[in-house]
C-alpha positions as CSV (number, residue, x, y, z in Angstrom):
1,M,0.0,0.0,0.0
2,E,2.9,2.4,0.7
3,H,3.7,2.3,-3.1
4,I,0.3,3.6,-4.1
5,S,-0.2,7.3,-4.3
6,S,-2.2,8.0,-7.4
7,L,-4.8,6.5,-9.7
8,D,-2.1,5.4,-12.2
9,D,-0.5,3.3,-9.5
10,L,-3.7,1.2,-9.2
11,T,-3.5,-0.3,-12.7
12,K,-0.5,-2.5,-12.0
13,I,-2.2,-3.6,-8.7
14,F,-5.4,-4.6,-10.5
15,A,-3.4,-6.5,-13.2
16,A,-1.6,-8.5,-10.5
17,L,-4.9,-9.3,-8.8
18,K,-6.4,-10.5,-12.1
19,E,-3.3,-12.6,-12.8
20,Q,-3.5,-14.3,-9.4
21,N,-7.3,-14.8,-9.6
22,P,-9.2,-14.2,-12.9
23,E,-12.5,-14.3,-11.0
24,I,-11.7,-11.3,-8.8
25,T,-13.1,-7.8,-9.6
26,P,-10.5,-5.3,-8.4
27,L,-12.9,-2.3,-8.3
28,G,-16.5,-2.3,-7.2
29,W,-17.3,1.4,-7.3
30,T,-15.7,4.5,-8.9
31,S,-16.0,8.0,-7.4
32,Y,-13.2,10.5,-7.9
33,C,-13.0,14.3,-7.7
34,A,-9.9,16.4,-7.3
35,W,-11.5,19.8,-8.1
36,D,-14.1,22.1,-6.7
37,T,-17.3,21.5,-8.6
38,L,-18.8,24.9,-7.6
39,S,-22.0,22.9,-7.1
40,D,-22.8,21.9,-10.7
41,S,-19.5,21.1,-12.4
42,L,-20.3,23.6,-15.2
43,G,-17.3,25.6,-14.6
44,V,-14.9,24.4,-11.8
45,L,-11.8,25.3,-9.9
46,M,-9.1,22.8,-10.6
47,N,-6.1,21.9,-8.5
48,M,-8.1,21.0,-5.4
49,G,-9.8,24.4,-5.6
50,Q,-6.5,26.3,-5.3
51,S,-7.1,28.5,-8.3
52,D,-8.9,31.7,-9.3
53,K,-9.6,30.6,-12.8
54,I,-12.9,28.9,-13.6
55,E,-12.4,26.2,-16.2
56,N,-14.4,23.8,-18.3
57,L,-13.8,20.5,-16.4
58,Y,-14.6,18.4,-19.4
59,E,-11.8,20.0,-21.5
60,T,-9.1,19.6,-18.9
61,E,-6.3,17.1,-19.3
62,E,-7.1,15.7,-15.9
63,Y,-10.7,14.8,-16.8
64,E,-9.6,13.2,-20.1
65,K,-7.0,11.2,-18.3
66,L,-9.6,9.9,-15.8
67,C,-12.0,8.9,-18.6
68,L,-9.3,7.0,-20.5
69,L,-8.1,5.3,-17.4
70,I,-11.6,4.1,-16.4
71,S,-12.1,3.0,-20.0
72,E,-8.9,1.0,-19.8
73,W,-10.0,-0.6,-16.5
74,R,-13.4,-1.5,-17.9
75,Q,-12.0,-3.2,-21.0
76,K,-9.5,-5.2,-18.9
77,G,-12.3,-6.4,-16.5
78,Y,-11.1,-4.4,-13.5
79,I,-14.4,-2.8,-12.7
80,L,-17.6,-4.5,-11.5
81,N,-20.2,-5.0,-14.3
82,T,-23.7,-3.7,-14.3
83,D,-25.3,-6.8,-12.7
84,Y,-24.8,-5.0,-9.4
85,V,-25.9,-1.6,-10.5
86,Q,-28.9,-1.6,-8.2
87,Q,-26.8,-2.0,-5.1
88,D,-25.8,0.8,-2.8
89,F,-22.1,1.6,-3.1
90,S,-21.3,0.5,0.5
91,S,-22.8,-2.9,-0.3
92,Y,-19.9,-3.8,-2.7
93,V,-17.6,-4.4,0.3
94,K,-19.7,-7.4,1.2
95,L,-19.0,-9.2,-2.1
96,S,-16.2,-11.7,-1.6
97,D,-15.0,-11.4,-5.2
98,V,-14.7,-7.6,-5.1
99,F,-11.3,-6.2,-3.9
100,G,-11.9,-2.5,-3.3
101,K,-13.6,0.7,-4.3
102,L,-12.9,4.4,-5.1
103,A,-15.0,6.5,-2.9
104,D,-15.2,9.7,-0.9
105,Y,-12.9,9.3,2.1
106,T,-13.5,9.7,5.8
107,P,-11.1,8.5,8.5
108,S,-13.7,6.1,9.9
109,M,-14.4,4.4,6.5
110,Q,-12.0,1.5,7.0
111,W,-13.6,0.6,10.3
112,T,-17.3,0.9,9.1
113,D,-16.6,-1.0,5.9
114,G,-14.7,-3.6,7.8
115,I,-17.7,-4.3,10.0
116,E,-20.0,-4.5,7.0
117,G,-17.7,-6.6,4.9
118,R,-16.6,-8.7,7.9
119,E,-12.9,-8.4,7.1
120,E,-10.1,-6.0,7.5
121,F,-10.0,-2.9,5.3
122,R,-7.5,-0.2,4.7
123,C,-7.8,3.1,2.8
124,I,-5.3,5.0,0.6
125,P,-6.1,8.7,0.0
126,L,-5.4,9.4,-3.7
127,S,-6.1,13.1,-3.7
128,G,-5.8,15.9,-1.1
129,N,-8.3,16.7,1.5
130,M,-10.4,19.6,0.4
131,I,-13.3,21.7,1.7
132,M,-15.4,22.6,-1.4
133,S,-17.3,25.8,-2.1
134,N,-20.6,24.3,-1.1
135,A,-19.4,22.2,1.9
136,Y,-21.3,24.3,4.4
137,K,-24.7,23.5,2.9
138,R,-24.2,19.8,2.0
139,N,-26.3,17.2,3.8
140,C,-28.4,19.8,5.6
141,W,-31.5,19.0,7.6
142,V,-34.6,20.9,6.6
143,I,-38.2,21.2,7.8
144,S,-40.8,21.3,5.1
145,S,-43.0,24.4,4.9
146,E,-45.9,22.0,4.6
147,T,-45.3,20.2,7.9
148,E,-48.2,20.2,10.3
149,Y,-45.9,20.3,13.4
150,P,-42.8,22.4,12.7
151,R,-42.0,23.0,16.4
152,F,-41.9,19.2,17.1
153,A,-39.8,18.6,14.0
154,M,-37.3,21.2,15.3
155,E,-37.3,19.7,18.7
156,F,-36.5,16.3,17.2
157,L,-33.6,17.7,15.2
158,N,-32.2,19.3,18.3
159,L,-32.4,16.0,20.1
160,L,-30.4,14.3,17.3
161,Y,-27.5,16.6,18.1
162,T,-27.8,17.1,21.8
163,D,-29.2,13.9,23.4
164,K,-27.1,10.8,23.4
165,T,-30.0,8.4,23.5
166,L,-31.6,9.2,20.1
167,P,-28.6,9.0,17.7
168,N,-27.5,5.7,19.4
169,L,-31.0,4.4,19.1
170,L,-31.1,5.1,15.4
171,A,-27.6,3.9,14.7
172,Y,-27.5,0.7,16.8
173,E,-31.1,0.1,17.8
174,I,-31.9,-1.6,21.2
175,H,-29.5,-2.3,24.0
176,Q,-29.3,-6.0,24.9
177,K,-31.3,-6.9,21.9
178,D,-29.0,-5.6,19.1
179,Y,-25.9,-4.7,21.1
180,E,-24.2,-4.9,24.5
181,F,-21.6,-2.7,26.2
182,T,-18.1,-4.1,26.5
183,D,-16.7,-1.7,29.1
184,S,-17.8,-0.3,32.4
185,N,-17.9,3.2,31.1
186,C,-20.5,2.3,28.5
187,D,-18.5,3.8,25.7
188,E,-17.8,0.8,23.6
189,I,-20.4,-1.7,22.2
190,H,-20.4,-5.1,20.6
191,L,-23.0,-5.3,17.8
192,F,-24.7,-8.7,17.6
193,A,-25.3,-8.3,13.9
194,A,-21.6,-8.3,13.3
195,D,-21.4,-12.0,14.4
196,D,-24.2,-13.4,12.3
197,I,-24.0,-13.2,8.5
198,S,-27.7,-14.3,8.3
199,Y,-28.8,-11.6,10.7
200,E,-32.1,-10.2,9.4
201,K,-31.4,-6.6,10.0
202,P,-28.8,-4.4,8.2
203,I,-25.8,-3.4,10.3
204,K,-26.4,0.2,11.2
205,I,-23.1,1.7,11.9
206,R,-22.9,4.8,9.7
207,S,-23.7,7.0,12.6
208,Y,-23.0,10.2,10.6
209,L,-26.4,9.7,8.9
210,V,-28.4,10.0,12.1
211,G,-27.3,13.2,13.7
212,N,-24.3,13.9,15.9
213,Q,-22.0,10.9,15.4
214,F,-19.7,12.2,18.2
215,L,-22.5,11.2,20.7
216,C,-22.6,7.7,19.4
217,Y,-20.9,4.7,21.1
218,R,-17.7,3.4,19.8
219,M,-17.9,0.0,18.0
220,E,-15.8,-2.8,19.4
221,G,-12.4,-2.9,17.6
222,F,-12.6,0.8,16.6
223,P,-9.7,2.9,17.8
224,E,-10.3,4.9,21.0
225,D,-9.8,8.2,19.1
226,I,-12.3,7.3,16.3
227,W,-14.3,10.5,16.8
228,E,-11.2,12.7,17.1
229,Q,-9.9,11.5,13.8
230,P,-12.5,13.1,11.5
231,I,-12.2,16.4,13.5
232,A,-8.4,16.4,12.9
233,Y,-9.0,15.4,9.3
234,D,-11.4,18.3,8.7
235,Y,-9.1,20.8,10.3
236,S,-6.2,19.6,8.1
237,A,-8.1,20.2,4.9
238,S,-7.2,22.8,2.3
239,V,-10.0,25.3,1.8
240,S,-11.1,25.9,-1.8
241,E,-10.7,29.5,-3.1
242,G,-14.4,29.2,-3.9
243,Y,-15.5,28.3,-0.4
244,G,-18.7,30.2,0.3
245,F,-19.2,31.3,-3.3
246,E,-22.8,31.2,-4.5
247,F,-23.5,31.4,-8.2
248,D,-26.6,33.2,-9.4
249,N,-27.5,31.4,-12.6
250,T,-30.4,33.6,-13.6
251,A,-28.5,35.1,-16.5
252,V,-27.6,31.7,-18.0
253,A,-30.5,29.6,-16.8
254,K,-31.3,28.4,-20.4
255,Q,-27.7,27.4,-21.1
256,I,-27.4,25.5,-17.8
257,L,-30.6,23.5,-18.6
258,L,-29.2,22.6,-22.0
259,C,-25.8,21.7,-20.7
260,Q,-27.2,19.6,-17.9
261,K,-29.0,17.5,-20.5
262,V,-25.8,17.0,-22.4
263,V,-24.0,16.0,-19.2
264,E,-26.7,13.5,-18.3
265,L,-26.3,11.9,-21.7
266,Y,-22.5,11.6,-22.0
267,E,-21.0,11.6,-18.5
268,P,-22.5,8.2,-17.4
269,L,-20.9,6.6,-20.5
270,L,-17.5,8.0,-19.7
271,M,-17.7,7.1,-16.0
272,Y,-18.9,3.6,-16.9
273,G,-15.8,3.1,-19.1
274,T,-17.0,3.2,-22.6
275,P,-14.4,1.8,-25.0
276,E,-14.8,4.8,-27.3
277,A,-13.9,7.2,-24.4
278,K,-11.8,9.6,-26.5
279,E,-14.4,9.9,-29.3
280,I,-17.3,10.2,-26.8
281,L,-15.4,12.9,-24.8
282,A,-14.8,14.9,-28.0
283,L,-18.5,14.8,-28.9
284,F,-19.4,15.6,-25.3
285,C,-17.3,18.8,-25.3
286,K,-18.6,19.8,-28.8
287,E,-22.2,19.6,-27.7
288,L,-21.5,21.4,-24.4
289,K,-20.0,24.3,-26.5
290,E,-23.2,24.3,-28.6
291,A,-25.3,24.3,-25.5
292,G,-23.6,27.4,-24.1
293,I,-21.1,26.2,-21.5
294,D,-18.7,29.1,-22.4
295,D,-21.5,31.6,-21.5
296,I,-21.9,29.8,-18.1
297,I,-18.2,29.9,-17.4
298,A,-17.9,33.6,-18.3
299,E,-20.8,34.5,-16.1
300,K,-19.5,32.4,-13.2
301,Q,-16.1,33.9,-13.6
302,K,-17.5,37.5,-13.6
303,Q,-19.5,36.8,-10.4
304,F,-16.5,35.0,-8.8
305,N,-14.2,37.9,-9.4
306,L,-16.7,40.4,-7.9
307,W,-17.2,38.1,-4.9
308,K,-13.4,37.9,-4.4
309,A,-13.0,41.6,-4.8
310,K,-15.5,42.2,-2.0
311,G,-13.5,39.9,0.3
312,K,-14.6,36.3,0.7
313,P,-15.7,35.2,4.2
């Protein structure tokens, strides 16, 4: 693992795996992003957001290289086929013939995936740690304007982040029925589901989905600093030059709609690993031009420059 530091390094590893066992699938899921998408990817900040120039992602050398690499992996049988397309990405770790995945990284991933896959996992960061422009508003809780009881909804959300009982109930379910404590301090738990592969309930251990994960019990076998690790990881991240930037797309709404339709048509083919990746990418870029992506980038750059001039937060 110490010899792997980039996507290119994975190809030789995948080849070695296939040579040793032709039945193995080296890669079960592909997700990679080393740029700030500025919410919609129609005009991005490359170099992990450390740039003031808004670029057309799909014309960059880095994006072309990614498409060609995925295409190569697909043709050589390194990526899971579409028979599993309906599965959630975290489910791939449970398949005995799948070696790994490319996914968004968090320090607790190797432990949570290890419990779900019932074997030891390790993670290799292949790009830097970045706080994107829209990080502050991702995965937000909201209360519908149509709800009949907004006050109770707000009280429930408050409990998710302040009361230890509720997030643990949602993450691990019932004490003594689904888990037991392994220490006198009631900090570490053993989950019964982890022992039984035929257990009828899913293993609920992704505590970040249910409120304040730092209030959740630590799983048996997890390091004692499991909740300190993501905090340190976040503070070590580089902050995109676009952090906090909000793009008003009113002036180019028509172009955005047309470009989104083009993206929906071509990007899945490229990220799947079409054998005609180079030709498809060229056609993709051509139709984006015709749909008005240059207008979007110019308008986004203009607003970005004004925002920077006023002093970003």
